[in-house]
MARNULO-982091 format. One record per residue: x negated, y, z negated of N, C-alpha, C in turn; residue number from 1. Coordinates in Angstrom, 1 decimal, m for minus. Layout:
<recs>
@n.east = X&n.north = Y&n.up = Z&ca.east = X&ca.north = Y&ca.up = Z&c.east = X&c.north = Y&c.up = Z&num = NUM
...
</recs>
This chain:
<recs>
@n.east = m174.9&n.north = 177.4&n.up = m264.9&ca.east = m176.1&ca.north = 176.8&ca.up = m265.1&c.east = m177.2&c.north = 177.8&c.up = m265.4&num = 1
@n.east = m177.9&n.north = 177.6&n.up = m266.5&ca.east = m178.9&ca.north = 178.5&ca.up = m267.0&c.east = m180.3&c.north = 178.1&c.up = m266.5&num = 2
@n.east = m181.1&n.north = 179.1&n.up = m266.1&ca.east = m182.5&ca.north = 178.9&ca.up = m265.8&c.east = m183.3&c.north = 179.7&c.up = m266.7&num = 3
@n.east = m184.5&n.north = 179.3&n.up = m267.0&ca.east = m185.5&ca.north = 180.0&ca.up = m267.8&c.east = m186.1&c.north = 181.1&c.up = m266.9&num = 4
@n.east = m187.0&n.north = 181.9&n.up = m267.4&ca.east = m187.6&ca.north = 183.0&ca.up = m266.6&c.east = m188.4&c.north = 182.5&c.up = m265.5&num = 5
@n.east = m189.0&n.north = 181.3&n.up = m265.6&ca.east = m189.8&ca.north = 180.8&ca.up = m264.6&c.east = m189.0&c.north = 180.0&c.up = m263.5&num = 6
@n.east = m187.7&n.north = 180.0&n.up = m263.6&ca.east = m186.9&ca.north = 179.3&ca.up = m262.7&c.east = m186.6&c.north = 177.9&c.up = m263.0&num = 7
@n.east = m187.1&n.north = 177.4&n.up = m264.2&ca.east = m186.9&ca.north = 176.1&ca.up = m264.6&c.east = m185.5&c.north = 175.9&c.up = m265.2&num = 8
@n.east = m185.1&n.north = 174.7&n.up = m265.3&ca.east = m183.8&ca.north = 174.5&ca.up = m265.9&c.east = m183.9&c.north = 174.7&c.up = m267.4&num = 9
@n.east = m182.9&n.north = 175.4&n.up = m268.0&ca.east = m182.9&ca.north = 175.6&ca.up = m269.4&c.east = m182.5&c.north = 174.3&c.up = m270.1&num = 10
@n.east = m183.0&n.north = 174.1&n.up = m271.4&ca.east = m182.7&ca.north = 172.9&ca.up = m272.1&c.east = m181.3&c.north = 172.5&c.up = m272.2&num = 11
@n.east = m180.4&n.north = 173.4&n.up = m272.3&ca.east = m179.0&ca.north = 173.1&ca.up = m272.4&c.east = m178.4&c.north = 172.3&c.up = m271.2&num = 12
@n.east = m179.0&n.north = 172.7&n.up = m270.0&ca.east = m178.6&ca.north = 172.0&ca.up = m268.8&c.east = m179.0&c.north = 170.5&c.up = m268.9&num = 13
@n.east = m180.1&n.north = 170.2&n.up = m269.3&ca.east = m180.6&ca.north = 168.9&ca.up = m269.5&c.east = m179.8&c.north = 168.1&c.up = m270.5&num = 14
@n.east = m179.5&n.north = 168.8&n.up = m271.6&ca.east = m178.8&ca.north = 168.1&ca.up = m272.7&c.east = m177.3&c.north = 167.8&c.up = m272.3&num = 15
@n.east = m176.7&n.north = 168.7&n.up = m271.5&ca.east = m175.4&ca.north = 168.5&ca.up = m271.0&c.east = m175.4&c.north = 167.3&c.up = m270.0&num = 16
@n.east = m176.4&n.north = 167.3&n.up = m269.2&ca.east = m176.5&ca.north = 166.2&ca.up = m268.2&c.east = m176.7&c.north = 164.8&c.up = m268.9&num = 17
@n.east = m177.5&n.north = 164.8&n.up = m270.0&ca.east = m177.7&ca.north = 163.6&ca.up = m270.7&c.east = m176.7&c.north = 163.2&c.up = m271.7&num = 18
@n.east = m175.7&n.north = 164.0&n.up = m271.9&ca.east = m174.6&ca.north = 163.7&ca.up = m272.9&c.east = m173.8&c.north = 162.5&c.up = m272.5&num = 19
@n.east = m173.8&n.north = 162.2&n.up = m271.2&ca.east = m173.0&ca.north = 161.0&ca.up = m270.7&c.east = m173.8&c.north = 159.8&c.up = m270.7&num = 20
@n.east = m173.3&n.north = 158.7&n.up = m271.3&ca.east = m174.1&ca.north = 157.4&ca.up = m271.3&c.east = m174.4&c.north = 156.8&c.up = m269.9&num = 21
@n.east = m173.5&n.north = 157.0&n.up = m268.9&ca.east = m173.7&ca.north = 156.5&ca.up = m267.6&c.east = m174.8&c.north = 157.3&c.up = m266.9&num = 22
@n.east = m174.9&n.north = 158.6&n.up = m267.1&ca.east = m176.0&ca.north = 159.4&ca.up = m266.6&c.east = m177.3&c.north = 159.0&c.up = m267.2&num = 23
@n.east = m177.3&n.north = 158.8&n.up = m268.5&ca.east = m178.5&ca.north = 158.3&ca.up = m269.1&c.east = m179.0&c.north = 157.0&c.up = m268.5&num = 24
@n.east = m178.1&n.north = 156.1&n.up = m268.3&ca.east = m178.4&ca.north = 154.8&ca.up = m267.7&c.east = m178.9&c.north = 155.0&c.up = m266.2&num = 25
@n.east = m178.3&n.north = 155.9&n.up = m265.5&ca.east = m178.7&ca.north = 156.1&ca.up = m264.1&c.east = m180.2&c.north = 156.7&c.up = m264.1&num = 26
@n.east = m180.5&n.north = 157.6&n.up = m265.0&ca.east = m181.8&ca.north = 158.2&ca.up = m265.1&c.east = m182.8&c.north = 157.1&c.up = m265.5&num = 27
@n.east = m182.4&n.north = 156.2&n.up = m266.5&ca.east = m183.3&ca.north = 155.2&ca.up = m266.9&c.east = m183.6&c.north = 154.2&c.up = m265.8&num = 28
@n.east = m182.6&n.north = 153.8&n.up = m265.0&ca.east = m182.8&ca.north = 152.9&ca.up = m263.8&c.east = m183.8&c.north = 153.6&c.up = m262.8&num = 29
@n.east = m183.5&n.north = 154.9&n.up = m262.5&ca.east = m184.4&ca.north = 155.6&ca.up = m261.5&c.east = m185.8&c.north = 155.7&c.up = m262.0&num = 30
@n.east = m186.0&n.north = 156.0&n.up = m263.3&ca.east = m187.3&ca.north = 156.1&ca.up = m263.9&c.east = m188.0&c.north = 154.7&c.up = m263.8&num = 31
@n.east = m187.3&n.north = 153.7&n.up = m264.1&ca.east = m187.8&ca.north = 152.3&ca.up = m264.2&c.east = m188.2&c.north = 151.8&c.up = m262.8&num = 32
@n.east = m187.2&n.north = 152.0&n.up = m261.9&ca.east = m187.4&ca.north = 151.4&ca.up = m260.5&c.east = m188.0&c.north = 152.3&c.up = m259.5&num = 33
@n.east = m188.2&n.north = 153.5&n.up = m259.8&ca.east = m188.8&ca.north = 154.4&ca.up = m258.9&c.east = m187.9&c.north = 155.1&c.up = m257.9&num = 34
@n.east = m186.7&n.north = 154.7&n.up = m257.8&ca.east = m185.8&ca.north = 155.3&ca.up = m256.8&c.east = m184.7&c.north = 154.3&c.up = m256.4&num = 35
@n.east = m183.5&n.north = 154.8&n.up = m256.0&ca.east = m182.4&ca.north = 154.0&ca.up = m255.6&c.east = m181.4&c.north = 154.8&c.up = m254.9&num = 36
@n.east = m180.5&n.north = 154.2&n.up = m254.2&ca.east = m179.4&ca.north = 154.8&ca.up = m253.5&c.east = m178.2&c.north = 154.8&c.up = m254.5&num = 37
@n.east = m177.2&n.north = 155.6&n.up = m254.2&ca.east = m176.0&ca.north = 155.6&ca.up = m255.1&c.east = m175.3&c.north = 154.2&c.up = m255.0&num = 38
@n.east = m175.3&n.north = 153.6&n.up = m253.8&ca.east = m174.7&ca.north = 152.3&ca.up = m253.6&c.east = m175.4&c.north = 151.2&c.up = m254.5&num = 39
@n.east = m176.8&n.north = 151.2&n.up = m254.5&ca.east = m177.5&ca.north = 150.2&ca.up = m255.3&c.east = m177.3&c.north = 150.5&c.up = m256.8&num = 40
@n.east = m177.2&n.north = 151.8&n.up = m257.2&ca.east = m177.0&ca.north = 152.1&ca.up = m258.6&c.east = m175.6&c.north = 151.6&c.up = m259.0&num = 41
@n.east = m174.6&n.north = 151.8&n.up = m258.2&ca.east = m173.2&ca.north = 151.4&ca.up = m258.5&c.east = m173.1&c.north = 149.9&c.up = m258.7&num = 42
@n.east = m173.9&n.north = 149.2&n.up = m257.9&ca.east = m173.9&ca.north = 147.7&ca.up = m258.0&c.east = m174.3&c.north = 147.2&c.up = m259.4&num = 43
@n.east = m175.1&n.north = 148.0&n.up = m260.1&ca.east = m175.5&ca.north = 147.5&ca.up = m261.5&c.east = m174.8&c.north = 148.3&c.up = m262.6&num = 44
@n.east = m173.9&n.north = 149.1&n.up = m262.3&ca.east = m173.2&ca.north = 149.9&ca.up = m263.3&c.east = m171.7&c.north = 149.7&c.up = m263.3&num = 45
@n.east = m171.0&n.north = 149.9&n.up = m264.4&ca.east = m169.5&ca.north = 149.6&ca.up = m264.4&c.east = m168.7&c.north = 150.8&c.up = m263.8&num = 46
@n.east = m169.2&n.north = 151.5&n.up = m262.8&ca.east = m168.5&ca.north = 152.6&ca.up = m262.2&c.east = m168.6&c.north = 152.5&c.up = m260.7&num = 47
@n.east = m167.8&n.north = 153.2&n.up = m260.0&ca.east = m167.8&ca.north = 153.2&ca.up = m258.5&c.east = m169.0&c.north = 154.0&c.up = m257.9&num = 48
@n.east = m169.2&n.north = 153.8&n.up = m256.6&ca.east = m170.2&ca.north = 154.5&ca.up = m256.0&c.east = m169.9&c.north = 156.0&c.up = m256.0&num = 49
@n.east = m168.6&n.north = 156.4&n.up = m255.8&ca.east = m168.2&ca.north = 157.8&ca.up = m255.9&c.east = m168.5&c.north = 158.4&c.up = m257.2&num = 50
@n.east = m168.3&n.north = 157.6&n.up = m258.3&ca.east = m168.6&ca.north = 158.1&ca.up = m259.6&c.east = m170.1&c.north = 158.3&c.up = m259.8&num = 51
@n.east = m170.8&n.north = 157.3&n.up = m259.3&ca.east = m172.3&ca.north = 157.5&ca.up = m259.4&c.east = m172.8&c.north = 158.7&c.up = m258.6&num = 52
@n.east = m172.2&n.north = 159.0&n.up = m257.5&ca.east = m172.5&ca.north = 160.2&ca.up = m256.7&c.east = m172.3&c.north = 161.4&c.up = m257.5&num = 53
@n.east = m171.1&n.north = 161.5&n.up = m258.2&ca.east = m170.8&ca.north = 162.7&ca.up = m259.0&c.east = m171.8&c.north = 162.8&c.up = m260.2&num = 54
@n.east = m172.2&n.north = 161.7&n.up = m260.8&ca.east = m173.1&ca.north = 161.7&ca.up = m261.9&c.east = m174.5&c.north = 162.2&c.up = m261.4&num = 55
@n.east = m174.9&n.north = 161.7&n.up = m260.2&ca.east = m176.1&ca.north = 162.1&ca.up = m259.6&c.east = m176.2&c.north = 163.6&c.up = m259.3&num = 56
@n.east = m175.0&n.north = 164.2&n.up = m258.9&ca.east = m174.9&ca.north = 165.6&ca.up = m258.7&c.east = m175.2&c.north = 166.4&c.up = m259.9&num = 57
@n.east = m174.7&n.north = 165.9&n.up = m261.1&ca.east = m174.9&ca.north = 166.6&ca.up = m262.4&c.east = m176.4&c.north = 166.5&c.up = m262.7&num = 58
@n.east = m177.0&n.north = 165.3&n.up = m262.6&ca.east = m178.4&ca.north = 165.1&ca.up = m262.9&c.east = m179.2&c.north = 166.0&c.up = m261.9&num = 59
@n.east = m178.8&n.north = 166.1&n.up = m260.7&ca.east = m179.6&ca.north = 167.0&ca.up = m259.7&c.east = m179.5&c.north = 168.4&c.up = m260.2&num = 60
@n.east = m178.3&n.north = 168.9&n.up = m260.6&ca.east = m178.2&ca.north = 170.3&ca.up = m261.0&c.east = m179.1&c.north = 170.6&c.up = m262.2&num = 61
@n.east = m179.3&n.north = 169.6&n.up = m263.1&ca.east = m180.2&ca.north = 169.7&ca.up = m264.2&c.east = m181.6&c.north = 169.6&c.up = m263.9&num = 62
@n.east = m181.9&n.north = 169.2&n.up = m262.6&ca.east = m183.3&ca.north = 169.0&ca.up = m262.2&c.east = m183.9&c.north = 167.7&c.up = m262.6&num = 63
@n.east = m183.1&n.north = 166.7&n.up = m263.0&ca.east = m183.5&ca.north = 165.4&ca.up = m263.4&c.east = m183.7&c.north = 164.4&c.up = m262.3&num = 64
@n.east = m183.1&n.north = 164.7&n.up = m261.2&ca.east = m183.3&ca.north = 163.8&ca.up = m260.0&c.east = m183.6&c.north = 164.6&c.up = m258.8&num = 65
@n.east = m184.2&n.north = 164.0&n.up = m257.8&ca.east = m184.5&ca.north = 164.6&ca.up = m256.5&c.east = m183.9&c.north = 163.6&c.up = m255.5&num = 66
@n.east = m183.3&n.north = 164.2&n.up = m254.4&ca.east = m182.7&ca.north = 163.4&ca.up = m253.4&c.east = m183.6&c.north = 163.5&c.up = m252.1&num = 67
@n.east = m183.8&n.north = 162.3&n.up = m251.5&ca.east = m184.6&ca.north = 162.2&ca.up = m250.2&c.east = m183.9&c.north = 161.4&c.up = m249.2&num = 68
@n.east = m183.7&n.north = 162.0&n.up = m248.0&ca.east = m183.0&ca.north = 161.2&ca.up = m247.0&c.east = m184.0&c.north = 160.3&c.up = m246.3&num = 69
@n.east = m183.6&n.north = 159.0&n.up = m246.2&ca.east = m184.4&ca.north = 158.0&ca.up = m245.6&c.east = m183.5&c.north = 157.3&c.up = m244.5&num = 70
@n.east = m183.5&n.north = 157.9&n.up = m243.3&ca.east = m182.6&ca.north = 157.4&ca.up = m242.3&c.east = m181.2&c.north = 157.8&c.up = m242.6&num = 71
@n.east = m180.3&n.north = 156.8&n.up = m242.7&ca.east = m178.9&ca.north = 157.1&ca.up = m243.1&c.east = m178.7&c.north = 157.1&c.up = m244.6&num = 72
@n.east = m179.6&n.north = 156.7&n.up = m245.3&ca.east = m179.5&ca.north = 156.6&ca.up = m246.8&c.east = m180.1&c.north = 157.8&c.up = m247.5&num = 73
@n.east = m179.5&n.north = 158.1&n.up = m248.6&ca.east = m180.1&ca.north = 159.1&ca.up = m249.5&c.east = m180.6&c.north = 158.4&c.up = m250.7&num = 74
@n.east = m181.9&n.north = 158.5&n.up = m250.9&ca.east = m182.5&ca.north = 157.8&ca.up = m252.1&c.east = m182.8&c.north = 158.9&c.up = m253.2&num = 75
@n.east = m182.6&n.north = 158.5&n.up = m254.4&ca.east = m182.7&ca.north = 159.4&ca.up = m255.5&c.east = m183.9&c.north = 158.9&c.up = m256.4&num = 76
@n.east = m184.7&n.north = 159.9&n.up = m256.8&ca.east = m185.8&ca.north = 159.6&ca.up = m257.7&c.east = m185.7&c.north = 160.4&c.up = m259.0&num = 77
@n.east = m186.2&n.north = 159.9&n.up = m260.1&ca.east = m186.1&ca.north = 160.6&ca.up = m261.4&c.east = m187.2&c.north = 161.7&c.up = m261.4&num = 78
@n.east = m186.9&n.north = 162.8&n.up = m261.9&ca.east = m187.9&ca.north = 163.9&ca.up = m262.2&c.east = m187.9&c.north = 164.1&c.up = m263.7&num = 79
@n.east = m188.8&n.north = 163.7&n.up = m264.4&ca.east = m188.8&ca.north = 163.7&ca.up = m265.9&c.east = m189.4&c.north = 165.0&c.up = m266.4&num = 80
@n.east = m189.9&n.north = 165.9&n.up = m265.6&ca.east = m190.4&ca.north = 167.2&ca.up = m266.1&c.east = m189.4&c.north = 168.0&c.up = m266.9&num = 81
@n.east = m188.2&n.north = 168.2&n.up = m266.4&ca.east = m187.2&ca.north = 168.9&ca.up = m267.3&c.east = m186.9&c.north = 168.2&c.up = m268.6&num = 82
@n.east = m187.0&n.north = 166.9&n.up = m268.6&ca.east = m186.8&ca.north = 166.2&ca.up = m269.9&c.east = m188.0&c.north = 166.4&c.up = m270.8&num = 83
@n.east = m189.2&n.north = 166.4&n.up = m270.3&ca.east = m190.3&ca.north = 166.7&ca.up = m271.1&c.east = m190.3&c.north = 168.1&c.up = m271.7&num = 84
@n.east = m189.9&n.north = 169.1&n.up = m270.9&ca.east = m189.8&ca.north = 170.5&ca.up = m271.4&c.east = m188.7&c.north = 170.6&c.up = m272.4&num = 85
@n.east = m187.6&n.north = 169.9&n.up = m272.3&ca.east = m186.5&ca.north = 169.9&ca.up = m273.3&c.east = m187.0&c.north = 169.2&c.up = m274.6&num = 86
@n.east = m187.8&n.north = 168.1&n.up = m274.4&ca.east = m188.3&ca.north = 167.5&ca.up = m275.6&c.east = m189.2&c.north = 168.4&c.up = m276.4&num = 87
@n.east = m190.1&n.north = 169.2&n.up = m275.7&ca.east = m191.0&ca.north = 170.2&ca.up = m276.4&c.east = m190.1&c.north = 171.2&c.up = m277.0&num = 88
@n.east = m189.0&n.north = 171.7&n.up = m276.4&ca.east = m188.2&ca.north = 172.7&ca.up = m277.0&c.east = m187.5&c.north = 172.1&c.up = m278.3&num = 89
@n.east = m187.1&n.north = 170.9&n.up = m278.2&ca.east = m186.5&ca.north = 170.3&ca.up = m279.4&c.east = m187.5&c.north = 170.1&c.up = m280.5&num = 90
@n.east = m188.7&n.north = 169.8&n.up = m280.2&ca.east = m189.8&ca.north = 169.7&ca.up = m281.2&c.east = m190.0&c.north = 171.0&c.up = m281.9&num = 91
@n.east = m190.0&n.north = 172.1&n.up = m281.1&ca.east = m190.2&ca.north = 173.4&ca.up = m281.6&c.east = m189.1&c.north = 173.8&c.up = m282.5&num = 92
@n.east = m187.9&n.north = 173.5&n.up = m282.1&ca.east = m186.7&ca.north = 173.8&ca.up = m282.9&c.east = m186.7&c.north = 173.0&c.up = m284.2&num = 93
@n.east = m187.1&n.north = 171.7&n.up = m284.2&ca.east = m187.2&ca.north = 170.9&ca.up = m285.4&c.east = m188.3&c.north = 171.5&c.up = m286.3&num = 94
@n.east = m189.4&n.north = 171.9&n.up = m285.8&ca.east = m190.4&ca.north = 172.5&ca.up = m286.6&c.east = m189.9&c.north = 173.7&c.up = m287.3&num = 95
@n.east = m189.2&n.north = 174.6&n.up = m286.6&ca.east = m188.6&ca.north = 175.8&ca.up = m287.2&c.east = m187.7&c.north = 175.5&c.up = m288.3&num = 96
@n.east = m186.8&n.north = 174.5&n.up = m288.1&ca.east = m185.9&ca.north = 174.1&ca.up = m289.2&c.east = m186.6&c.north = 173.5&c.up = m290.4&num = 97
@n.east = m187.7&n.north = 172.7&n.up = m290.1&ca.east = m188.5&ca.north = 172.2&ca.up = m291.3&c.east = m189.1&c.north = 173.3&c.up = m292.0&num = 98
@n.east = m189.6&n.north = 174.3&n.up = m291.3&ca.east = m190.2&ca.north = 175.4&ca.up = m292.0&c.east = m189.2&c.north = 176.2&c.up = m292.9&num = 99
@n.east = m188.0&n.north = 176.4&n.up = m292.3&ca.east = m186.9&ca.north = 177.1&ca.up = m293.0&c.east = m186.5&c.north = 176.3&c.up = m294.3&num = 100
@n.east = m186.3&n.north = 175.0&n.up = m294.1&ca.east = m185.9&ca.north = 174.1&ca.up = m295.2&c.east = m187.0&c.north = 174.1&c.up = m296.3&num = 101
@n.east = m188.3&n.north = 174.1&n.up = m295.9&ca.east = m189.4&ca.north = 174.2&ca.up = m296.8&c.east = m189.3&c.north = 175.5&c.up = m297.6&num = 102
@n.east = m189.0&n.north = 176.6&n.up = m297.0&ca.east = m188.9&ca.north = 177.9&ca.up = m297.6&c.east = m187.8&c.north = 177.9&c.up = m298.6&num = 103
@n.east = m186.7&n.north = 177.3&n.up = m298.2&ca.east = m185.5&ca.north = 177.2&ca.up = m299.1&c.east = m185.9&c.north = 176.4&c.up = m300.4&num = 104
@n.east = m186.5&n.north = 175.3&n.up = m300.1&ca.east = m186.9&ca.north = 174.4&ca.up = m301.2&c.east = m187.9&c.north = 175.1&c.up = m302.2&num = 105
@n.east = m188.8&n.north = 175.9&n.up = m301.7&ca.east = m189.7&ca.north = 176.6&ca.up = m302.5&c.east = m189.0&c.north = 177.6&c.up = m303.3&num = 106
@n.east = m188.0&n.north = 178.3&n.up = m302.7&ca.east = m187.2&ca.north = 179.3&ca.up = m303.5&c.east = m186.4&c.north = 178.7&c.up = m304.6&num = 107
@n.east = m185.8&n.north = 177.5&n.up = m304.2&ca.east = m184.9&ca.north = 176.8&ca.up = m305.2&c.east = m185.8&c.north = 176.3&c.up = m306.4&num = 108
@n.east = m186.9&n.north = 175.7&n.up = m306.1&ca.east = m187.7&ca.north = 175.1&ca.up = m307.1&c.east = m188.5&c.north = 176.2&c.up = m307.9&num = 109
@n.east = m188.7&n.north = 177.3&n.up = m307.3&ca.east = m189.4&ca.north = 178.4&ca.up = m308.1&c.east = m188.5&c.north = 179.3&c.up = m308.8&num = 110
@n.east = m187.2&n.north = 179.2&n.up = m308.6&ca.east = m186.2&ca.north = 180.1&ca.up = m309.3&c.east = m186.1&c.north = 179.6&c.up = m310.8&num = 111
@n.east = m186.1&n.north = 180.6&n.up = m311.7&ca.east = m185.9&ca.north = 180.3&ca.up = m313.1&c.east = m184.5&c.north = 179.7&c.up = m313.4&num = 112
@n.east = m184.5&n.north = 178.8&n.up = m314.3&ca.east = m183.2&ca.north = 178.1&ca.up = m314.7&c.east = m182.4&c.north = 179.1&c.up = m315.6&num = 113
@n.east = m181.0&n.north = 178.7&n.up = m315.8&ca.east = m180.2&ca.north = 179.6&ca.up = m316.6&c.east = m180.5&c.north = 179.5&c.up = m318.0&num = 114
</recs>
């Protein structure tokens, strides 16, 4: 697992965590509902509670969820800050590619023909 210099999760950790459609759905449910247990999440997904627990562990390692004990239950909440940082990183990457493609276009259009 990679961390940035400030101790934040690196974008690749977030992208790896979000590569799975079940994890994306879990994060969407947590963001929409404000929190849930692995049991309640499993009730609305086509996977077992054990599978949900494993997916939650991956999301937790990426910093996308936080676990809070409430009595005997563990409730999970979405933390979208790592996702926002990853989105900013992707925006910066896209801008760099657009700049490079623009430079290539200028070179190609400015080059004299045969």
